[in-house]
C-alpha positions as a Markdown table, in Angstrom:
| # | Residue | x | y | z |
|---|---|---|---|---|
| 1 | Met | 0.0 | 0.0 | 0.0 |
| 2 | Lys | 1.3 | 3.4 | -1.0 |
| 3 | Ser | 2.5 | 5.4 | 2.0 |
| 4 | Leu | 0.3 | 8.4 | 2.6 |
| 5 | Ile | 1.5 | 10.9 | 5.2 |
| 6 | Val | -1.2 | 12.7 | 7.2 |
| 7 | Phe | -0.2 | 16.3 | 7.2 |
| 8 | Phe | -2.2 | 17.2 | 10.3 |
| 9 | Leu | -1.1 | 15.5 | 13.4 |
| 10 | Phe | -4.0 | 16.5 | 15.7 |
| 11 | Val | -5.0 | 14.3 | 18.6 |
| 12 | Thr | -8.7 | 15.0 | 19.6 |
| 13 | Thr | -9.1 | 12.9 | 22.7 |
| 14 | Val | -10.3 | 15.2 | 25.4 |
| 15 | Gly | -9.4 | 12.9 | 28.3 |
| 16 | Tyr | -5.9 | 12.6 | 27.1 |
| 17 | Ser | -5.5 | 16.4 | 26.7 |
| 18 | Gln | -6.6 | 17.0 | 30.3 |
| 19 | Ser | -4.3 | 14.5 | 31.8 |
| 20 | Asn | -1.2 | 15.7 | 29.9 |
| 21 | Asn | -1.5 | 19.4 | 29.9 |
| 22 | Phe | 1.6 | 21.6 | 30.1 |
| 23 | Asn | 1.0 | 24.1 | 32.9 |
| 24 | Leu | 2.6 | 27.4 | 31.9 |
| 25 | Ser | 2.3 | 28.8 | 35.5 |
| 26 | Glu | 5.0 | 26.3 | 36.6 |
| 27 | Tyr | 7.6 | 27.7 | 34.3 |
| 28 | Lys | 9.5 | 30.9 | 33.6 |
| 29 | Ala | 10.5 | 32.4 | 30.2 |
| 30 | Phe | 13.7 | 34.3 | 29.2 |
| 31 | Lys | 14.9 | 35.9 | 26.1 |
| 32 | Thr | 18.4 | 36.5 | 25.1 |
| 33 | Val | 20.2 | 38.2 | 22.2 |
| 34 | Ile | 22.4 | 35.7 | 20.3 |
| 35 | Gly | 25.2 | 37.1 | 18.2 |
| 36 | Asn | 26.8 | 35.6 | 15.0 |
| 37 | Leu | 23.6 | 33.7 | 14.1 |
| 38 | Ser | 22.8 | 33.5 | 10.4 |
| 39 | Asn | 20.7 | 30.5 | 9.5 |
| 40 | Lys | 18.0 | 28.1 | 10.7 |
| 41 | Asp | 20.4 | 25.2 | 11.1 |
| 42 | Gln | 22.4 | 27.2 | 13.7 |
| 43 | Ala | 19.2 | 28.0 | 15.5 |
| 44 | Leu | 18.2 | 24.4 | 15.6 |
| 45 | Ile | 21.6 | 23.5 | 17.1 |
| 46 | Ile | 21.1 | 25.9 | 20.0 |
| 47 | Glu | 17.5 | 24.8 | 20.5 |
| 48 | Asn | 18.3 | 21.1 | 20.5 |
| 49 | Thr | 21.3 | 21.6 | 22.8 |
| 50 | Met | 19.3 | 23.4 | 25.5 |
| 51 | Glu | 16.6 | 20.8 | 25.4 |
| 52 | Lys | 18.9 | 17.8 | 25.3 |
| 53 | Gln | 20.9 | 19.1 | 28.3 |
| 54 | Leu | 17.6 | 19.8 | 30.1 |
| 55 | Met | 18.3 | 23.4 | 30.5 |
| 56 | Ala | 15.1 | 24.4 | 28.7 |
| 57 | Glu | 11.7 | 22.6 | 28.6 |
| 58 | Phe | 11.1 | 24.3 | 25.3 |
| 59 | Ser | 13.1 | 26.8 | 23.2 |
| 60 | Trp | 12.9 | 28.7 | 20.0 |
| 61 | Val | 15.5 | 30.9 | 18.3 |
| 62 | Asp | 14.3 | 33.5 | 15.9 |
| 63 | Val | 16.9 | 33.8 | 13.2 |
| 64 | Ser | 15.4 | 37.0 | 11.8 |
| 65 | Thr | 15.9 | 38.9 | 15.0 |
| 66 | Gly | 18.8 | 37.0 | 16.6 |
| 67 | Val | 16.8 | 36.4 | 19.8 |
| 68 | Gly | 16.4 | 33.1 | 21.6 |
| 69 | Tyr | 13.4 | 32.3 | 23.7 |
| 70 | Phe | 13.7 | 29.7 | 26.5 |
| 71 | Ile | 11.0 | 28.2 | 28.8 |
| 72 | Ile | 12.7 | 26.9 | 31.9 |
| 73 | Lys | 11.8 | 25.4 | 35.3 |
| 74 | Asn | 14.4 | 27.1 | 37.4 |
| 75 | Thr | 15.5 | 30.7 | 36.8 |
| 76 | Asn | 19.1 | 29.7 | 37.6 |
| 77 | Tyr | 19.2 | 27.8 | 34.4 |
| 78 | Ile | 19.5 | 30.9 | 32.3 |
| 79 | Val | 23.0 | 31.3 | 33.6 |
| 80 | Ala | 23.9 | 27.8 | 32.3 |
| 81 | Ile | 22.1 | 28.6 | 29.0 |
| 82 | Glu | 24.2 | 31.7 | 28.5 |
| 83 | Ser | 27.4 | 29.8 | 29.3 |
| 84 | Ile | 26.5 | 27.0 | 26.8 |
| 85 | Ile | 25.7 | 29.4 | 24.0 |
| 86 | Asn | 28.9 | 31.2 | 24.5 |
| 87 | Ser | 30.8 | 27.9 | 24.2 |
| 88 | Leu | 29.2 | 26.9 | 20.9 |
| 89 | Asn | 31.2 | 27.9 | 17.9 |
| 90 | Asn | 31.4 | 31.7 | 17.7 |
| 91 | Tyr | 28.0 | 32.5 | 19.1 |
| 92 | Thr | 27.6 | 35.2 | 21.8 |
| 93 | Cys | 24.9 | 35.7 | 24.3 |
| 94 | Ser | 23.9 | 38.9 | 25.9 |
| 95 | Asn | 21.0 | 41.0 | 27.4 |
| 96 | Ser | 19.2 | 38.0 | 28.9 |
| 97 | Gln | 16.0 | 39.1 | 30.6 |
| 98 | Glu | 12.9 | 37.4 | 32.0 |
| 99 | Ile | 9.7 | 37.9 | 30.1 |
| 100 | Thr | 6.1 | 37.1 | 30.9 |
| 101 | Leu | 5.3 | 33.5 | 30.0 |
| 102 | Asp | 1.7 | 33.8 | 28.8 |
| 103 | Glu | -0.4 | 31.9 | 26.3 |
| 104 | Asn | 0.5 | 34.2 | 23.4 |
| 105 | Leu | 4.2 | 33.8 | 23.9 |
| 106 | Phe | 4.0 | 30.0 | 24.1 |
| 107 | Phe | 1.7 | 29.8 | 21.1 |
| 108 | Asn | 4.0 | 32.0 | 19.0 |
| 109 | Met | 7.1 | 30.0 | 20.0 |
| 110 | Tyr | 5.4 | 26.6 | 19.2 |
| 111 | Ser | 3.9 | 27.6 | 15.9 |
| 112 | Asn | 7.1 | 29.2 | 14.7 |
| 113 | Lys | 9.2 | 26.3 | 15.7 |
| 114 | Gly | 6.7 | 24.0 | 13.9 |
| 115 | Gly | 7.3 | 26.0 | 10.7 |
| 116 | Leu | 3.9 | 27.7 | 10.4 |
| 117 | Ala | 3.2 | 31.4 | 10.3 |
| 118 | Met | 0.2 | 33.0 | 12.0 |
| 119 | Glu | -1.5 | 33.5 | 8.7 |
| 120 | Glu | -1.2 | 29.8 | 7.9 |
| 121 | Leu | -2.7 | 28.8 | 11.3 |
| 122 | Lys | -5.9 | 30.5 | 10.3 |
| 123 | Asn | -6.5 | 27.7 | 7.8 |
| 124 | Met | -4.8 | 24.7 | 9.4 |
| 125 | Pro | -3.8 | 23.2 | 12.7 |
| 126 | Leu | -0.3 | 23.2 | 14.2 |
| 127 | Asn | 2.5 | 20.9 | 13.2 |
| 128 | Phe | 3.7 | 18.5 | 15.8 |
| 129 | Val | 7.1 | 19.4 | 17.3 |
| 130 | Glu | 9.4 | 16.7 | 18.6 |
| 131 | Val | 11.3 | 17.9 | 21.6 |
| 132 | Asn | 14.5 | 16.3 | 22.7 |
| 133 | Gly | 13.3 | 12.9 | 21.5 |
| 134 | Asn | 11.0 | 12.8 | 24.5 |
| 135 | Arg | 7.6 | 11.7 | 23.2 |
| 136 | Lys | 5.8 | 12.3 | 26.5 |
| 137 | Lys | 7.1 | 15.8 | 26.9 |
| 138 | Ser | 6.5 | 16.5 | 23.2 |
| 139 | Glu | 2.9 | 15.4 | 23.4 |
| 140 | Glu | 2.3 | 17.5 | 26.5 |
| 141 | Leu | 3.6 | 20.6 | 24.7 |
| 142 | Tyr | 1.6 | 19.8 | 21.6 |
| 143 | Glu | -1.6 | 19.3 | 23.6 |
| 144 | Lys | -1.2 | 22.8 | 25.2 |
| 145 | Ala | -0.5 | 24.4 | 21.8 |
| 146 | Lys | -3.5 | 22.6 | 20.3 |
| 147 | Glu | -5.7 | 23.8 | 23.1 |
| 148 | Leu | -4.6 | 27.4 | 22.4 |
| 149 | Trp | -5.1 | 26.9 | 18.6 |
| 150 | Ile | -8.7 | 25.8 | 19.2 |
| 151 | Lys | -9.2 | 28.8 | 21.5 |
| 152 | Lys | -7.8 | 31.2 | 18.9 |
| 153 | Tyr | -9.6 | 29.7 | 15.9 |
| 154 | Pro | -12.8 | 27.9 | 17.0 |
| 155 | Glu | -14.5 | 28.4 | 13.7 |
| 156 | Ile | -11.7 | 26.7 | 11.8 |
| 157 | Tyr | -11.6 | 23.9 | 14.3 |
| 158 | Asn | -15.4 | 23.3 | 13.9 |
| 159 | Asn | -15.2 | 23.5 | 10.2 |
| 160 | Ile | -12.5 | 20.8 | 10.1 |
| 161 | Tyr | -13.7 | 18.5 | 12.8 |
| 162 | Asn | -17.4 | 18.8 | 12.6 |
| 163 | Ser | -17.7 | 18.5 | 8.8 |
| 164 | Asp | -20.2 | 16.2 | 7.2 |
| 165 | Lys | -17.4 | 14.8 | 5.0 |
| 166 | Lys | -15.4 | 13.1 | 7.8 |
| 167 | Ser | -15.1 | 9.9 | 5.8 |
| 168 | Glu | -13.5 | 11.6 | 2.8 |
| 169 | Glu | -9.8 | 11.8 | 2.3 |
| 170 | Tyr | -8.1 | 13.7 | -0.4 |
| 171 | Ile | -4.3 | 13.9 | -0.8 |
| 172 | Pro | -3.0 | 15.2 | -4.1 |
| 173 | Glu | -0.6 | 13.0 | -5.9 |
| 174 | His | 2.3 | 15.5 | -5.8 |
| 175 | Tyr | 1.8 | 16.4 | -2.1 |
| 176 | Pro | 5.2 | 16.3 | -0.2 |
| 177 | Val | 6.2 | 13.0 | 1.3 |
| 178 | Phe | 7.5 | 12.8 | 4.8 |
| 179 | Val | 10.9 | 11.1 | 4.7 |
| 180 | Lys | 12.4 | 9.6 | 7.9 |
| 181 | Thr | 16.1 | 9.9 | 8.3 |
| 182 | Gly | 16.3 | 9.0 | 12.0 |
| 183 | Asn | 16.5 | 12.7 | 13.0 |
| 184 | Pro | 13.0 | 13.8 | 13.9 |
| 185 | Glu | 13.9 | 17.5 | 14.3 |
| 186 | Tyr | 15.5 | 17.6 | 10.8 |
| 187 | Asp | 12.7 | 15.5 | 9.2 |
| 188 | Asn | 9.9 | 17.7 | 10.6 |
| 189 | Asp | 11.7 | 20.9 | 9.5 |
| 190 | Val | 12.3 | 19.6 | 6.0 |
| 191 | Phe | 8.7 | 18.4 | 5.7 |
| 192 | Ala | 7.3 | 21.7 | 7.0 |
| 193 | Lys | 9.3 | 23.7 | 4.5 |
| 194 | Ala | 8.1 | 21.4 | 1.7 |
| 195 | Lys | 4.5 | 21.8 | 2.7 |
| 196 | Gln | 4.9 | 25.6 | 2.8 |
| 197 | Glu | 6.3 | 25.5 | -0.8 |
| 198 | Trp | 3.5 | 23.2 | -1.9 |
| 199 | Val | 0.8 | 25.5 | -0.5 |
| 200 | Lys | 2.4 | 28.5 | -2.4 |
| 201 | Asn | 2.5 | 26.5 | -5.7 |
| 202 | Tyr | -0.8 | 24.8 | -5.5 |
| 203 | Pro | -3.3 | 27.1 | -3.7 |
| 204 | Glu | -6.4 | 25.6 | -5.3 |
| 205 | Glu | -5.5 | 22.1 | -4.3 |
| 206 | Phe | -4.6 | 23.3 | -0.8 |
| 207 | Asn | -8.1 | 24.9 | -0.5 |
| 208 | Lys | -9.7 | 21.7 | -1.8 |
| 209 | Met | -7.7 | 19.5 | 0.6 |
| 210 | Asn | -8.4 | 21.8 | 3.5 |
| 211 | Ser | -12.1 | 21.8 | 2.9 |
| 212 | Ile | -12.7 | 18.1 | 2.7 |
| 213 | Tyr | -9.8 | 16.4 | 4.5 |
| 214 | Ile | -10.3 | 15.5 | 8.1 |
| 215 | Pro | -7.0 | 15.4 | 10.1 |
| 216 | Ser | -6.0 | 12.2 | 11.9 |
| 217 | Asn | -3.2 | 11.3 | 14.3 |
| 218 | Ile | -2.6 | 8.1 | 12.5 |
| 219 | Lys | 0.1 | 7.8 | 9.8 |
| 220 | Lys | -0.6 | 5.2 | 7.1 |
| 221 | Glu | 2.8 | 3.6 | 6.8 |
| 222 | Gln | 3.9 | 1.6 | 3.9 |
| 223 | Glu | 3.4 | -2.1 | 4.4 |
């Protein structure tokens, strides 16, 4: 059977969401200016390093502004984050400051790290973000982000999930294929970029797909 990759990973089980919610009130957020940063790959290295070393629960580095955002459990971790960044290649870290960790900040961090701009989120759910290879933590963060997406765009959510066409599935023949290399962060980033390019090149098919396709959390793997 031909492998079809579901391009919306969107778990809808209410009970699961309630039992695995990421409580923002238990964490702090800091932002810091990162020097000598020029591309997304460099940003990913910093993000992954902080999460793998458990300095940050979640992180996103904005290449366009050279600012890193870090959600941490202990405020003392920001000192370690600064030290680690300064030890990586030629990066520099300065002007770290605590900022308010509210729903908007978290949602912006998650959506950007997942490769979707705010304009795109008005038409589609969030991409799932793999964090530090920790599936449980990744799912907790995703559930929180999903909750906020529904809160922001209830009409889009209802149009997608309460459609009378739930049994229909439409995936264009030339829709990007998700390729597994063993590196989840890299694979998700490549797939997200491919989807964005596809949406730009095939807006009519995107609209058709978005109007009749019902997201699922199940990937149909090749047998």
